[in-house]
C-alpha positions in Angstrom: 91.1 123.1 89.4 90.4 119.4 89.4 93.3 116.9 89.8 93.0 113.2 89.5 95.9 111.4 91.1 96.6 107.9 92.4 97.5 107.6 96.1 98.2 104.8 98.6 96.5 104.7 102.0 99.1 103.9 104.6 99.0 104.3 108.4 96.0 106.6 108.2 97.4 108.9 105.6 96.8 109.1 101.8 100.2 109.3 100.0 100.0 110.6 96.4 102.0 108.7 93.8 103.5 112.0 92.5 103.9 115.6 94.0 100.9 117.8 93.8 100.9 121.4 92.6 99.5 122.7 95.9 100.6 125.3 98.5 101.6 124.1 101.9 98.5 123.8 104.2 96.2 124.5 101.2 92.7 123.2 101.9 91.3 120.7 99.3 88.2 118.6 99.0 88.7 114.8 98.3 86.6 112.3 96.5 88.1 108.8 97.0 87.4 105.9 94.7 89.1 102.5 95.1 91.2 101.3 92.2 89.8 98.0 91.2 92.2 95.1 91.5 93.1 92.9 88.6 90.9 90.2 90.1 87.9 92.6 90.3 88.5 93.6 86.6 88.8 90.1 85.3 86.6 88.1 87.7 84.5 85.6 85.7 86.5 86.0 82.5 88.9 83.1 83.1 86.7 80.6 84.8 88.1 81.3 88.3 85.6 80.0 90.9 87.5 81.3 94.0 87.3 84.7 95.6 89.0 87.9 94.4 91.4 88.2 97.3 92.9 84.7 96.7 93.2 85.5 93.0 95.0 88.8 93.8 97.4 86.9 96.2 98.2 84.2 93.6 98.7 86.9 90.9 101.0 88.8 93.2 103.0 85.6 94.0 103.3 84.9 90.3 104.6 88.4 89.6 107.1 88.2 92.4 108.4 84.8 91.1 108.7 86.3 87.6 110.7 89.3 88.9 113.1 87.1 90.8 114.0 85.3 87.6 114.8 88.4 85.6 
C-alpha cells in the first residue's frame, strides 16, 4: 500500500496532517519531498528580484493582515 500524505516537521518529528490507517508500531518506509513554497513556484513570474525567503515572509505577512481584517 502506498500513501501520500502531507506532514509537518516539528521538534524532530514528522506530524501527518491527517490520521494514517496504520497499526500501532507498524514499520513503514518513508520518502520525503519538500512541498515547494509559493515563492519557489512563482519565482520569476512576477518580476521579483529578491530571494524566495523574503518573498515568502512578505506573502505570509500579507495573508496575516488580510485575515485580521475579516
